[in-house]
N, C-alpha and C positions, 0 to 999 in steps of 0.2 A: 422500448431499447433503456430507456431511460428510468423507466419505473422499474423494468425487472431487475435494472442494477441496482437501484436502491431499496430494492425489496431483499436481494443478495445479500446487502451492507448491515441491514436490519439483521436477520436474519443469524449473521453472523456476529454482530455485537451482542443478540439474543443468546447467543451458544454460548460467549464467551461468559455474560452473566451467570446463564446456569451453571456453567463450569466454578465461576469463585464460588457458586451458592452450596454446590454441591462440595467441594472441596472444606469451604467453611464449618458444616455439617458433618462432614468428617473431623477436623478439629475438634469441632466440640465435643463429638463422642469420648474420642480419647481424652479429651481432659478430664470430664466426666465419669469414665473410668480411670484413669491415674487418680482423683481425689477419692473415689471407691474402695479404690486397692489401696490407699493409703489408712482409709477410714475403718478397714478391716484388718490392716495389716497391725492397727492400735489395738481393736478388741482380740485379735491373734495373741499378742503379746500378755496384756492380762489375763488372758485365757491360760496362758501358758506359766505365768508364775503362780497363777493360782494351783495349775495340774499339778506342778513340781512343788510345791509346798503342800499338798494330800499327798502326791507321791511318799515324797522324805518326812511326811509325819505318820505313817500308815501303820510303822512296827510300835510307834507311842500309842497311837489309835488302840492297837488292837491288846495292849501288854496294858495300858492303865483304864480306859476306858472314859465313861464321865467324869470319873472323881477326879480328874486331871483340874476340870476347871472349878473345883470347888476343895480341894484337899491346899493346905497352906505346907505338906511337907517337900523340901526339896533336897534330897539326901543320892548324890550320883554314885557314890560307894555302894546302897545298896538298891538304887535303882528305883527310888522312892521319888515322885514329881509331881508335883502341883502347882500350879498356876494361881491360882488366887489371888497370893499378896503381890505378883504384878500386874493383876488388872485392877487390885486397889490402888495400888503406886500408881497407874496410870492415868486411871480415873479422877485420883484425888489430884495429883498437879496439873493434870489439866483442865478440869472444872476450877480450881483454882484461881488457875492462869490466868482463864479467861474472866472470871472475876474480877481481877482486876484489871484485865488488859480492855474489855469492853467501854465502860467509863470514861477513862484516857483515850480511848482508838477513837471511841466515836464523838468525843468531845472537839479531839484535836481536829478531825476531819469536819466540823462544823461550823469551828473558828477559820480554819482553813478555807475553806468553800463561801462563808456567809461574811464573816466579821473582817479579816486580815485584810490592810492592805496590800494590793498586789505584787508589788516589792517584797512586800514581808512574806505572804504566802509562797510566793514561789521558791525563796531562799528555804522556809523551814521546809517544805515539801521536797525540797533534794536533801537536806539534812537526813528526812527520813525515810529518804528513798534509798540513802548512801546505810543507815541501819541496818535495813534489809537485806544489803548486800554482805555485810561482815561477816564470818565464817562462822557455825556453830562453836568451833575447838576454841576462838578469840573469847566467845561469850563463856564459853565454860571456865576458862583462864580468871577472867574478870570476876566469875563467880564464887571461883575459887580462895582467891587470893587478895579480891578486895571486899568483895559480898559479905563473904564467911566471915571474918575476922569481926565486921561490924555486927553483924546479927549477932556475934553469940559476945560481944562486947556492951552493945547497946538497946537491940533492939529486943532479942529473947528475953535477957531479965527485966528488962520492962514488963515484956507480957504478963511473963511470968508473976513478976508481981502483983499487978492491977486487976488481968484478966486471969488470973493463977485458977479459980474456980470453977473454970472451963477446961472439958479435959483436951480441948485443943491446944492449950499453953502452960499443960505441965511439964513435969519432966528437967533433964537438964539441957542448961543450951548449949548445943553440939555447935551450930552453926552449918554444919552439912547435916542436911536434911531437906525434909518434905517440904519445908517452907522455901528455902534457899532455891531447891530446882522449880517452884511454882514461879516467884517473881523471876529467875531466870529466863524461864520461860515466857513469862507476862513479857518482859521487856523484848523477846525473840518475835512473837507473832502480835505487838502492839504495830508495826511499822506495816504488815499486814493489811490491818483493820482500818488506818488512818489513808494508805494508798488510794485502793479500793474504793473505801465509802467517799474520800475526795471527788474522785473522780465520778462517781456514782452522782452525786451531788450536786459539782457542774453540767451533768450531762442534762440534769432538771430544768425544765424550760423557765426562763425567766416571767414569763406570762400567770404562773401559779404564783410566785410573791405578790405579783403586781395586784394581783386580783384580791388575795388574800389583804393585803394595804390597804386596795380602794375600798373596801370592805368595811375599813376599820378597824384592823385585826394591827396589833403591834408587831413591832418585828421578832419577838419573840414565838409568838404566835402563829408569824410566817413563815416560819421557818423552822416550825411543828407540822404546818401543811407541807411542806416540801420533804421533812421524813418522812410522812406517812405514805406520801406518793413513793420515794425513794425507797419503802422496806423490802421490798424481794432483793435489790442489790446490797443493801445492808446485811441482810440475813445471810447473802452469798457472801461477803464478807468475814464474818464471823464465821463461818463455817469452814473457809479456805484456814483461817485463823487456828482452826480447832482440829484442823487433819496436820496442819505441821505440830503443831502442840502433843498430839495422840505420838505420833510418830519420830519425834525428834530423839536424837540416840546423845552423841559424844556429849553436850553440854548436861544435859540431865545426868551422864554417867558419872562427869566428875564431881558434879557439887548433891550429888542425891544420896550416897553414903552405902549404896548398896549393901542391902537387909533382906533376906525374904522374910520379914518379919510384919504382923499388920500391927500397928500403931492408931491410936485416934490423937495423938498429941502433932502437931506439926513439927515439932523441936525434933521428934527420933527420924531414924535414918529408914530408906525404904527401898523401891526401885521400881522401875516400869518394865514393861515387855521390851522396847525397845534396849535395855542398860541390860536386860540380864544376856539379851543375843550377845550384846556386841562383845561383855566381859566374858562368858562361858564358851561363843562360840569356836574361835580358836584351838581351847584346852579340851574339846567333846572327845574323848576316844569312846566312849562305849557306844553299842551303837542306839541303846533305848535314851541315852542322854540326848544325842546329836540329835535323835529322832523327837525328844521332847522340844530341845531347842526349836524345832525347825513347824512345830505345832503351838509353839507360841506366837510364832512370824505369822503362819495361817490363822490363828486367834486377831491378831493385831490386824492382819487384811480383812478376814469379815468385819470385825469393831467399825472400819473405816469405810468401808464397804455399805455397814448398814446407818451409819453418820451421816453419809453422803445421800445414800437413799432418803434418809430424813427429811435432811435439808432441802434436796430438788421436791420431795411433798409438801413442807411444806409452804417454798415459794410457789407453786402452783397454784394452791389452795389459796395463799394470799393476794397474788395475782390474780386468779379466778374471782374469788369475792372483789376485789374492786370492780371488775369487769361487771359483774353483774348488778352492782350498784349504781355504774355507769350507764349501765343500760334500760336501768331501772327507770332514771332522772330524763 
């Protein structure tokens, strides 16, 4: 009788355990399904944005054709539209901003992660993160009322005097133009590079530095080893900064001058894809004009997607190459 009662008790416990496991499996499946739904919802949002851009740009695509990307004429009255000046302005302003921001951002990140005292590093990192939280309109006001007079009175005349033989530094010093926009963009994307690069460097194992120093490397050489290992993460930080530079609207609109001309001089006014949309979208009354602006948005979306895809492939190639070397070793 006792053996039978014990067996019945064990069966009851086993049944309770099995019910608990079944409930856990159901919860896991529900959790997995919710996360999958959220992921596919994000993809659906991106696809919907792309679809709406394509649908809205269809009249301009049909009316203008491929010449929309290579023409420089933008005349809403005559329904003639060409996006080449805006492609040029976006590419030049973003490239120049990165050219200025990458050395400053990576250098600051290396100092904060490798060289700065812990207290000072934390304080500077907090200030950098605060810069990243400043609204773009504030940067635009600063660029318009502070940076523009300084460029017009001091920087651009000096560049014209000492480097005026280059096409980049010829022309009248307006203070408002491509150079101002690039500097404002550089200031805006530096916090992104610094914050992400610092976190990437801090996540690197200390054994890399210790091994390099143990083999007789200098401190600078040990930092170089860490930078090489952290290369995929640093590339990711730079690409995120490029993405913000490509799509920045208000700050650039306020300081770039907003003309649809292509000029080799950095002193000359220009425009970007984002700025022309911000300037003209609310005033576009014609069907082709509105469709042309939506097509500009579609091109900007495509450029951003291509840049991110290229960055992803570059990071995969960089990481895979290092794994191959590690595997061979």
